[in-house]
C-alpha positions in Angstrom: -8.7 2.5 12.3 -8.2 -1.3 12.2 -9.4 -3.4 9.3 -8.6 -6.8 8.0 -6.2 -6.6 5.1 -6.1 -9.2 2.4 -3.2 -9.3 0.0 -4.1 -8.5 -3.6 -2.3 -11.3 -5.3 -2.0 -14.4 -3.1 -1.1 -16.7 -5.9 2.1 -14.7 -6.5 2.9 -14.8 -2.8 2.4 -18.6 -2.8 4.8 -19.0 -5.8 7.3 -16.7 -4.2 7.3 -18.7 -1.1 8.1 -21.8 -3.1 11.3 -20.1 -4.2 12.0 -17.9 -1.1 12.2 -20.4 1.8 13.6 -19.7 5.2 15.6 -22.6 6.6 17.4 -23.0 9.9 21.0 -22.0 9.4 22.3 -25.2 10.8 20.6 -27.2 8.1 21.4 -25.2 5.0 23.7 -22.7 3.5 27.1 -23.4 5.1 28.6 -24.7 1.9 27.8 -21.3 0.2 28.7 -19.0 3.0 31.4 -16.4 2.6 30.6 -15.3 6.2 29.2 -17.3 9.1 25.9 -16.4 10.7 27.8 -15.2 13.8 29.7 -12.8 11.6 26.5 -11.6 10.1 25.0 -10.9 13.5 28.1 -8.9 14.5 27.9 -6.9 11.2 24.3 -5.9 12.1 25.2 -5.0 15.7 28.2 -2.9 14.5 25.8 -0.7 12.5 22.6 -0.8 14.5 21.6 -0.8 18.1 19.4 -3.8 19.0 17.3 -2.9 22.1 18.2 -5.2 25.0 14.6 -6.1 25.6 14.7 -7.9 22.2 16.1 -10.9 24.0 14.8 -13.7 21.7 16.7 -14.3 18.5 16.2 -16.6 15.6 18.2 -17.0 12.4 17.5 -18.4 9.0 19.0 -19.0 5.6 17.3 -17.8 2.4 17.9 -18.2 -1.3 16.1 -16.1 -3.9 17.0 -15.0 -7.3 20.5 -16.4 -7.1 21.2 -14.6 -3.9 21.9 -16.2 -0.5 21.1 -14.3 2.7 21.0 -14.8 6.4 17.7 -13.8 8.0 18.3 -12.5 11.6 15.4 -11.7 13.9 15.2 -10.3 17.4 12.0 -9.7 19.3 10.7 -8.9 22.7 8.9 -11.7 24.6 7.2 -9.2 26.9 5.1 -6.1 26.5 5.6 -3.6 25.1 6.5 -5.7 22.1 8.9 -4.9 19.3 11.1 -6.6 16.7 14.2 -6.0 14.7 14.8 -7.9 11.4 17.9 -7.9 9.2 19.0 -9.7 6.0 22.7 -10.0 5.3 24.3 -11.2 2.1 26.0 -14.6 2.8 28.8 -14.0 0.3 29.7 -10.3 0.8 28.5 -9.6 4.3 26.5 -6.6 3.0 23.4 -5.6 4.9 20.5 -5.9 2.4 17.6 -5.0 4.6 16.6 -4.0 8.1 13.3 -3.1 9.6 12.3 -2.5 13.1 9.1 -1.9 15.0 8.3 -0.8 18.6 4.9 -1.3 20.3 3.4 1.5 22.4 1.3 0.4 25.4 -1.0 3.3 24.8 -1.6 5.7 21.9 0.9 8.5 22.1 0.9 11.3 19.6 4.4 12.5 18.7 5.3 15.5 16.6 8.2 15.2 14.2 11.2 16.7 16.1 13.5 16.4 13.1 13.2 18.6 10.0 13.3 16.9 6.6 16.9 18.2 6.3 17.9 16.6 9.5 16.3 13.3 8.5 17.9 13.4 5.1 21.4 13.8 6.6 20.8 10.7 8.8 19.7 8.7 5.8 22.6 9.9 3.7 25.1 9.0 6.4 23.7 5.5 6.6 23.8 5.0 2.8 27.4 6.2 2.8 28.3 3.6 5.5 26.3 0.6 4.2 26.2 1.2 0.4 29.3 3.2 -0.2 30.4 1.1 -3.2 27.2 2.0 -4.9 26.8 5.6 -3.8 28.5 7.1 -6.8 26.1 5.3 -9.1 23.0 6.5 -7.4 20.9 9.6 -7.3 18.7 10.8 -4.4 15.2 11.5 -5.8 12.9 14.0 -4.1 9.7 12.1 -3.6 6.8 13.8 -1.9 6.8 12.6 1.6 4.0 10.5 2.9 1.2 12.5 4.6 1.2 12.8 8.4 -2.0 12.8 10.4 -2.3 14.8 13.6 -4.3 12.1 15.3 -1.8 9.3 14.4 -0.5 7.3 17.3 2.6 6.2 15.4 5.5 8.6 14.9 5.9 10.1 11.4 8.6 8.7 9.2 10.6 10.5 6.5 11.2 8.4 3.4 14.2 8.7 1.1 15.1 6.9 -2.1 18.2 6.6 -4.1 17.9 5.1 -7.6 20.6 3.5 -9.7 21.9 5.5 -12.6 23.4 3.8 -15.6 25.0 5.8 -18.4 23.2 8.8 -17.0 19.8 7.0 -17.4 17.6 6.0 -14.4 17.2 2.4 -13.5 14.4 2.7 -10.9 14.3 -1.0 -10.2 17.6 -0.8 -8.3 18.6 1.5 -5.5 18.3 2.1 -1.7 15.4 3.1 0.4 15.6 4.5 3.9 12.9 5.4 6.4 13.8 7.7 9.3 11.5 8.2 12.3 10.7 11.9 12.7 10.6 11.9 16.5 14.0 10.4 17.3 15.9 9.8 14.0 15.7 6.0 14.4 16.1 4.1 11.1 12.9 2.2 10.7 13.6 0.6 7.4 16.6 0.2 5.1 16.5 -1.7 1.9 19.3 -2.2 -0.7 18.1 -3.7 -4.0 21.0 -4.1 -6.4 21.2 -6.6 -9.2 24.8 -7.5 -10.1 26.2 -8.6 -13.4 23.5 -7.1 -15.6 24.5 -6.1 -19.1 23.0 -2.8 -20.0 22.3 -1.9 -23.7 24.0 1.1 -25.0 21.9 4.2 -25.5 23.6 5.4 -28.6 20.9 4.3 -31.1 17.6 4.8 -29.4 14.4 5.8 -31.2 13.2 9.3 -30.9 10.6 10.3 -28.3 8.3 11.1 -31.1 8.6 7.6 -32.5 8.0 6.1 -29.0 4.9 8.3 -28.6 3.5 7.0 -32.0 4.1 3.4 -30.9 2.4 4.0 -27.6 -0.6 5.5 -29.3 -0.9 2.9 -32.1 -0.5 -0.2 -29.9 -2.7 1.0 -27.9 -1.3 0.8 -24.4 -4.4 1.8 -22.5 -7.5 -0.4 -22.0 -11.1 0.3 -21.0 -11.9 -1.8 -17.8 -14.4 -2.0 -15.1 -12.6 -1.1 -11.9 -13.8 -1.9 -8.4 -12.3 0.5 -5.8 -11.0 -0.9 -2.6 -13.4 -0.3 0.3 -11.8 1.8 3.0 -13.5 0.0 5.9 -15.9 -2.9 5.3 -17.4 -2.5 8.8 -19.1 0.8 7.9 -21.3 -0.8 5.3 -19.8 1.4 2.6 -21.4 0.3 -0.7 -19.2 -1.3 -3.3 -18.9 0.8 -6.5 -18.0 -0.2 -10.0 -16.3 2.4 -12.2 -15.2 2.6 -15.8 -11.6 3.4 -16.1 -8.7 3.5 -18.6 -5.5 2.0 -17.4 -2.3 0.5 -18.8 -2.6 -3.1 -20.1 -0.5 -5.4 -18.1 0.4 -7.2 -21.3 2.8 -4.5 -22.3 4.7 -4.3 -19.1 3.7 -0.9 -17.7 3.5 0.8 -21.1 7.1 -0.1 -22.0 8.4 0.4 -25.5 11.9 -1.0 -26.4 14.0 2.1 -27.1 16.2 0.3 -29.5 13.8 -1.5 -31.8 10.6 0.5 -31.2 8.5 -2.5 -30.3 6.2 -2.8 -27.3 7.8 -4.9 -24.6 6.0 -8.3 -24.4 8.4 -10.7 -22.8 7.6 -14.4 -22.8 7.6 -14.4 -19.0 7.3 -11.0 -17.3 9.3 -11.5 -14.1 9.2 -10.3 -10.6 10.6 -6.8 -10.9 10.9 -4.0 -8.3 10.7 -1.3 -10.9 8.2 1.3 -9.8 7.0 2.0 -13.3 3.5 1.3 -12.2 3.5 3.1 -8.9 0.1 4.3 -7.8 -1.8 2.1 -10.2 -3.6 -1.2 -10.1 -1.8 -3.0 -12.8 -0.5 -6.5 -12.2 3.1 -5.2 -12.4 2.7 -3.0 -9.4 1.0 -5.8 -7.4 3.9 -8.1 -8.1 6.4 -5.4 -7.0 4.6 -5.0 -3.7 4.3 -8.7 -3.2 8.1 -9.2 -3.7 8.9 -6.5 -1.2 6.5 -8.2 1.3 8.0 -11.6 0.7 11.7 -10.6 0.8 11.3 -8.7 4.0 9.2 -11.3 5.8 10.5 -12.7 9.0 9.5 -16.2 8.2 8.1 -17.5 4.9 5.6 -19.9 6.1 3.0 -20.9 3.5 0.6 -21.9 6.3 0.4 -18.2 7.3 -0.6 -17.2 3.8 -3.0 -20.0 3.1 -6.0 -18.3 4.5 -5.6 -15.2 2.4 -7.4 -14.7 -0.9 -6.1 -14.3 -4.3 -6.9 -11.0 -6.1 -7.0 -11.0 -9.9 -5.6 -8.6 -12.4 -7.9 -8.2 -15.3 -6.8 -7.7 -18.9 -8.9 -9.9 -21.1 -11.0 -8.2 -23.7 -13.5 -10.8 -25.0 -17.3 -10.3 -24.6 -19.5 -12.1 -22.2 -23.2 -12.9 -22.6 -25.2 -10.2 -20.7 -28.0 -12.7 -20.1 -25.7 -15.2 -18.3 -24.0 -12.3 -16.5 -27.3 -11.3 -14.9 -28.1 -14.8 -13.9 -24.8 -15.2 -12.1 -25.3 -12.0 -10.2 -28.9 -13.0 -9.1 -27.8 -16.3 -7.6 -26.2 -14.4 -4.6 -29.6 -13.2 -3.4 -31.7 -16.3 -3.5 -31.3 -17.2 0.2 -31.1 -14.9 3.2 -30.1 -17.7 5.6 -26.5 -18.5 6.3 -25.2 -22.0 6.0 -23.6 -23.7 9.0 -20.0 -24.5 9.5 -20.7 -28.2 8.9 -22.5 -27.4 5.7 -19.6 -25.3 4.5 -17.2 -28.1 5.3 -19.2 -30.5 3.2 -19.1 -28.1 0.3 -15.3 -28.1 0.4 -15.2 -31.9 0.7 -17.3 -32.3 -2.5 -14.9 -30.1 -4.5 -11.6 -31.1 -2.8 -10.3 -34.4 -1.6 -9.0 -33.8 1.9 -5.9 -35.9 2.4 -6.0 -38.6 5.0 -4.8 -37.6 8.4 -6.1 -34.0 8.2 -8.9 -32.9 10.5 -10.8 -29.6 10.7 -8.8 -27.7 13.4 -10.3 -24.3 13.3 -12.9 -22.1 11.5 -14.3 -18.6 11.6 -17.0 -16.5 10.1 -15.6 -13.2 8.6 -16.8 -10.3 6.4 -16.0 -10.6 2.7 -14.0 -7.4 2.0 -15.0 -7.5 -1.6 -18.8 -7.9 -0.8 -19.1 -6.3 2.7 -22.8 -7.4 3.0 -21.8 -11.0 2.9 -19.7 -13.3 5.1 -17.2 -16.1 4.5 -16.5 -19.3 6.4 -12.8 -19.7 6.8 -12.0 -23.4 7.3 -8.6 -25.0 8.0 -7.7 -28.7 8.0 -4.3 -29.8 9.3 -2.6 -32.8 10.8 -2.6 -33.0 14.6 0.9 -34.5 14.7 2.8 -33.2 11.7 5.9 -35.2 10.6 9.3 -33.7 10.9 9.7 -31.1 8.1 6.2 -31.6 6.8 3.1 -29.7 7.9 0.2 -30.6 5.5 -2.9 -28.5 5.5 -6.0 -27.4 3.5 -7.5 -24.0 3.9 -10.7 -22.9 2.3 -13.4 -20.2 2.2 -17.1 -20.7 1.5 -19.7 -17.9 1.1 -22.0 -18.3 4.1 -25.0 -17.1 2.2 -24.7 -18.7 -1.3 -22.5 -21.8 -0.5 -20.0 -20.8 -3.2 -16.6 -22.2 -2.8 -14.5 -19.0 -2.8 -11.0 -20.3 -2.4 -8.9 -23.2 -1.2 -5.3 -24.0 -0.9 -3.8 -27.5 -0.4 -0.1 -27.9 0.6 2.0 -30.3 -1.4 3.5 -33.4 0.0 7.1 -32.6 1.1 8.3 -36.1 0.3 6.0 -37.3 -2.4 7.1 -40.7 -3.9 5.1 -40.0 -7.1 7.6 -40.1 -9.9 5.0 -39.7 -12.7 5.9 -37.5 -15.7 4.4 -34.0 -15.3 1.5 -33.2 -17.6 2.0 -30.4 -20.1 0.7 -26.9 -19.7 -2.1 -27.6 -22.2 -3.1 -30.7 -20.2 -2.9 -28.8 -16.9 -5.2 -26.1 -18.3 -7.7 -28.9 -19.2 -7.6 -30.0 -15.5 -8.2 -26.4 -14.4 -11.1 -25.9 -16.9 -12.8 -29.1 -15.7 -12.5 -28.1 -12.1 -14.1 -24.7 -12.7 -16.8 -26.2 -14.9 -17.7 -28.5 -12.0 -17.8 -25.9 -9.2 -18.7 -22.7 -11.1 -20.5 -23.9 -14.3 -22.4 -20.6 -14.9 -19.6 -18.2 -13.9 -17.1 -20.2 -16.0 -19.0 -19.1 -19.1 -18.4 -15.5 -18.1 -14.6 -15.6 -17.9 -11.8 -15.7 -20.4 -8.2 -17.0 -20.1 -5.9 -14.1 -19.2 -2.1 -14.3 -19.9 -0.4 -17.4 -21.0 2.2 -16.7 -18.3 0.2 -15.6 -15.3 3.0 -16.5 -12.9 5.8 -13.9 -13.1 9.1 -15.6 -12.8 10.6 -19.0 -13.1 7.8 -21.5 -12.8 8.4 -24.4 -10.3 8.7 -27.7 -12.3 5.5 -29.3 -10.8 3.3 -26.2 -11.1 1.2 -24.5 -13.7 -0.8 -21.4 -13.0 -3.8 -20.0 -14.8 -5.8 -16.7 -14.5 -9.3 -16.3 -15.8 -10.6 -12.8 -16.0 -14.3 -11.8 -15.7 -15.8 -10.0 -18.7 -19.0 -7.9 -18.6 -20.5 -6.3 -21.7 -17.3 -7.1 -23.5 -15.2 -5.2 -21.0 -12.7 -6.9 -18.6 -13.3 -6.5 -14.9 -10.1 -5.6 -13.0 -9.4 -7.9 -10.1 -12.5 -10.1 -10.8 -12.3 -13.6 -12.0 -10.7 -16.9 -11.0 -7.1 -18.1 -10.4 -6.0 -21.7 -10.4 -2.7 -23.6 -9.9 -2.3 -27.2 -10.9 0.1 -29.8 -9.5 1.3 -31.3 -12.8 2.7 -34.4 -11.1 -0.3 -35.2 -8.9 -2.6 -34.0 -11.7 -4.9 -32.0 -9.5 -5.8 -28.5 -8.6 -4.1 -27.4 -5.4 -5.0 -23.7 -5.3 -8.1 -21.9 -6.4 -9.6 -18.5 -5.7 -12.6 -16.6 -7.1 -13.1 -12.9 -6.8 -16.6 -11.9 -7.9 -18.3 -8.6 -7.1 -22.1 -8.6 -6.8 -22.7 -5.0 -8.0 -24.4 -3.2 -10.9 -22.1 -2.5 -13.9 -22.5 1.0 -15.5 -23.0 1.5 -19.2 -20.0 2.3 -21.3 -21.9 4.5 -23.8 -20.6 7.8 -22.6 -16.9 7.0 -22.1 -14.1 9.1 -23.6 -12.6 7.7 -26.9 -9.4 5.8 -26.4 -7.4 8.4 -28.3 -8.6 11.2 -26.0 -7.8 9.1 -22.9 -4.3 8.3 -24.2 -3.7 12.0 -24.8 -4.9 12.9 -21.3 -2.8 10.1 -19.7 0.4 11.2 -21.5 -0.1 14.8 -20.4 0.1 13.6 -16.8 2.8 11.0 -17.5 4.8 11.8 -20.6 7.1 9.0 -21.9 10.6 8.9 -20.4 13.7 6.9 -21.1 14.9 4.5 -18.4 16.4 1.0 -17.9 14.2 -1.8 -16.6 14.7 -5.5 -16.1 12.6 -8.5 -17.0 12.9 -12.2 -16.1 13.5 -14.6 -18.9 12.0 -18.1 -19.0 15.0 -19.5 -17.3 14.6 -17.1 -14.4 17.6 -14.9 -15.3 17.1 -11.1 -15.4 17.7 -9.1 -18.6 18.2 -5.3 -18.7 16.2 -3.4 -21.3 16.3 0.2 -22.3 12.7 1.4 -22.7 10.4 4.4 -23.0 7.8 4.2 -20.3 5.2 6.7 -18.8 7.2 8.9 -16.5 7.0 8.0 -12.8 8.5 11.4 -11.9 9.7 9.7 -8.7 6.4 10.6 -7.1 4.3 8.4 -4.9 1.2 10.1 -6.1 1.7 9.4 -9.8 -1.6 8.5 -11.4 -2.1 5.2 -13.2 -5.9 5.2 -13.6 -8.2 7.5 -15.5 -11.9 8.0 -15.0 -13.1 6.8 -18.4 -15.9 9.4 -18.5 -14.1 12.5 -17.3 -10.4 11.7 -17.9 -9.5 12.6 -14.3 -6.8 10.7 -12.5 -8.0 8.4 -9.8 -6.6 6.4 -7.0 -7.3 2.8 -5.7 -10.2 4.1 -3.7 -11.8 5.7 -6.7 -11.0 9.2 -5.5 -10.1 11.9 -8.0 -6.7 13.5 -7.8 -8.1 16.6 -6.1 -9.1 14.4 -3.2 -5.8 12.8 -2.7 -3.9 13.2 0.5 -0.7 15.1 -0.5 2.0 16.7 1.6 3.3 20.2 0.9 6.8 21.6 1.2 6.2 25.3 1.5 8.7 27.6 -0.1 8.0 30.9 1.8 8.4 30.0 5.5 12.1 30.0 6.0 13.0 32.1 9.0 9.5 32.4 10.3 9.1 31.8 14.1 6.5 29.0 13.2 8.6 27.5 10.4 8.7 24.1 12.2 4.9 24.0 12.9 4.0 25.2 9.4 6.3 22.5 8.0 4.4 19.9 10.1 1.1 21.2 8.8 2.5 20.8 5.3 3.2 17.2 5.9 -0.5 16.7 6.8 -1.5 18.2 3.5 -3.4 21.1 5.3 -3.3 24.7 4.3 -2.8 23.8 0.6 -5.1 26.3 -0.9 -2.1 28.2 -2.3 -0.1 25.2 -3.5 3.4 25.2 -2.3 3.3 28.7 -0.8 1.9 29.2 2.7 1.6 33.0 3.0 2.4 33.0 6.8 1.5 36.7 7.4 -1.9 36.6 5.8 -4.9 36.7 8.1 -6.6 33.4 8.6 -10.3 32.9 8.0 -12.5 30.6 9.9 -13.1 28.4 6.9 -9.4 28.0 6.2 -8.6 26.9 9.8 -11.6 24.5 10.1 -10.8 22.9 6.7 -7.1 22.6 7.7 -8.1 20.9 11.0 -10.2 18.3 9.1 -7.4 17.7 6.5 -4.7 17.4 9.2 -6.7 14.6 11.0 -6.6 12.4 7.9 -9.2 9.6 8.7 -9.4 8.8 4.9 -11.7 11.9 4.6 -12.2 13.3 1.1 -10.1 16.3 0.6 -12.9 18.1 -1.2 -15.5 19.3 1.3 -18.2 21.8 0.7 -18.5 24.8 3.0 -21.7 23.3 4.3 -19.9 20.1 5.2 -17.1 22.0 6.9 -19.6 23.9 9.1 -21.7 20.8 9.8 -18.7 18.8 11.0 -17.3 21.7 13.1 -20.6 22.1 14.8 -21.1 18.4 15.4 -17.7 18.4 17.2 -18.6 21.5 19.1 -15.6 23.4 17.7 -17.8 26.4 17.1 -20.9 27.4 19.1 -22.3 30.3 17.1 -23.1 31.2 13.5 -19.5 31.8 12.5 -19.1 32.7 8.9 -16.3 30.8 7.1 -15.1 33.9 5.3 -14.7 35.8 8.6 -11.2 36.6 9.9 -10.5 34.9 13.3 -9.4 36.9 16.4 -7.1 35.5 19.1 -10.2 35.0 21.2 -11.9 33.0 18.5 -8.8 30.9 17.9 -8.4 30.2 21.6 -12.0 28.9 21.9 -11.7 26.6 18.9 -8.4 25.1 20.2 -9.6 24.6 23.7 -12.8 22.9 22.4 -10.6 20.7 20.1 -8.8 19.3 23.2 -12.0 18.8 25.2 -11.3 21.4 27.8 -14.3 23.6 27.2 -15.8 22.9 30.6 -12.6 24.0 32.3 -12.5 27.2 30.3 -16.0 28.1 31.4 -15.2 28.1 35.1 -15.3 31.6 36.5 -13.1 33.4 39.0 -10.0 31.3 38.8 -8.0 32.7 35.9 -5.5 35.6 36.2 -3.4 36.8 33.3 -0.2 38.9 33.5 -1.0 41.1 30.5 -1.6 44.8 30.8 -4.7 44.6 28.7 -6.2 41.6 30.4 -9.2 43.7 31.6 -10.2 44.0 27.9 -10.9 40.3 27.7 -14.6 39.4 27.9 -15.3 37.5 31.1 -16.7 34.5 29.2 -13.5 34.3 27.1 -10.9 34.7 29.9 -10.6 31.0 30.6 -10.1 30.1 27.0 -7.3 32.6 26.5 -5.7 31.8 29.8 -5.6 28.1 29.0 -4.4 28.6 25.5 -1.6 30.8 26.6 -0.7 28.6 29.7 -0.7 25.4 27.6 1.6 26.9 25.0 -1.1 26.9 22.2 -1.4 30.6 21.8 1.9 32.4 21.1 2.0 35.9 22.7 5.1 38.1 22.7 5.3 41.1 25.0 3.0 42.2 27.8 -0.3 42.6 25.8 -2.6 39.8 24.7 -4.8 41.8 22.2 -7.7 39.4 22.3 -9.4 41.0 19.3 -6.4 41.1 17.0 -6.7 39.1 13.8 -4.7 35.9 13.7 -2.2 35.2 10.9 -1.9 31.8 9.2 1.4 31.3 10.9 -0.2 31.8 14.3 -3.0 29.4 13.4 -0.5 26.7 12.3 1.5 27.1 15.5 -1.6 26.9 17.7 -3.0 23.8 15.9 0.2 21.8 16.1 0.7 22.6 19.8 -2.9 21.8 20.6 -2.5 18.3 19.1 0.8 17.8 21.0 -0.9 17.9 24.3 -1.8 14.8 26.3 -4.3 13.3 26.4 -5.4 13.5 22.8 -8.8 14.9 22.1 -11.6 12.3 22.2 -13.6 14.5 19.9 -11.9 13.4 16.7 -14.2 11.1 14.8 
């Protein structure tokens, strides 16, 4: 499934790119180099094989967070495409990051050939080679592996993570991540994140867990918010929902409590931090961590590329809005059913933004608004036709094609500005931002409140101030709804603006759980744990802190959002925990002939009705097999399907032809028919008089079933030992898993998967 993806926090990306710039090696960096770029290239080649077809190479020099690195990039100029990217520390020659990607000319389903044990050994050997000096200080954590779909055209990857341990206490923000391709053992990704020279507080005088729990409850750390789940695919016309949730306040840094003084952690400037204390949630901290990873592994950090993306807002304000005004603002999106033209959209931008001289409208497009799928946005881009050396000025903007609202714009700064004016203060910059919003969004501006004093997380560039305004409905903040602004404090103008505004009904909050009950439920799932974390101080330097935080359990499925009405854990799509895609590592399959196939099915999340036990010798029922088939395909399907839904889908896909009961045990004949229909070979199986089987009991097979069993056996789907086929013998769960995996491994893939 292809869909347009918009980053959730463009303003943070923009700010990062101001600090993380990629320059040609021949123009910068030589004075700080401990190694040359040629030596860096050789170091990478000594440890990794660069495919010969990646014949085009480029290099760059980066500086971020007091670390200088070479950026090395290889790619293929011809199809099939592919690329290899590496970052090498300029001073030490240490490989910081690699990632590689290979294009396939056609979808090609590949089963994992390696077991998780094989992949772990490959990853461990790599860490021993590249990060040996840190290995004694790290601990391999057993994450649940990412789920694998049996209709996925990309090979499955095993992911492994080592975290830094300090004084026997985890420091999740530091460590090494490795991704190993399951089909050939290729290292897809390697990332070494290690902060040197940090001073870690001693853990001898920490407060008790009971005291930390009391502080967490009394603060309080959770907040009631309106939450707008991400839409899986805007093209389907899926309606936008608004849910009431409890989640951690971003203000308190992922629920952190200083373990030495017992106070909530409220740093003056919460910095970019790769701690995964907010994994799985929608708090601003987790957004920033993701953004940092994307920025630091980017091949080239060109702000022009990001300029057309939209900012997404983290909501934490708590002040009330006027319901009457709120209704008015929502109604204005339905006044006109006609879309404005490109020229009209351009004029709307020009009225709000002064387009610099020399810039002309170079391209535009009409695209679906992912936040409001029923509406479209004009994407407009102005740039200079002949940019000066080292300077490429541009303005990018988005206008709602239905309402004419200016949704976003970004204006690049002048690279060589001769303006030597004294920058305005933050208070004066906020006045500029307020005036701008009052001019272009007078009604909606009444419905937002200023968010954090320090929206930007990190060392603020000298000529920039950033502000976040959160939307408030019925006194409740709306997560990721509102407006973001950056102000050029020298030019005294807004150079970046984005509005996120959902046109949906907001449910009443009269029947939500009390905050105390929600906190209790949250801490049952994520009890407080002691760990080190790091924050950025106002001068941009990092500081290590010893804190109690909700336990991450080193689990990619850890919940961070609670349904405010039921207390159930939810994900970003608004699905409850029972619907999450989760892999299984079965504990009772060792030595079974289908151990590998059952393990693959565990990676898909299928056959999970018994938790982490598989019960390989138990007879399979029709319902269990059909449900496993739907789960294994993925396709973002809810993991909770009624029996009626299972039967309906199975019949729609022609997997079953008769009134099969879900509780019925399946025979080998039944299994063969379902598998052959799965791979779209039903017409071939119904051909009479061409199939001969070498089994002594072949005559017992019904004539109408002979082709199904013959094909299943001949294609390696049906495992038969000995000289009898026993078509009416009940199938075990192990046999079913074996058959399903081998059916999907056949080429071509089934066209019956929807």
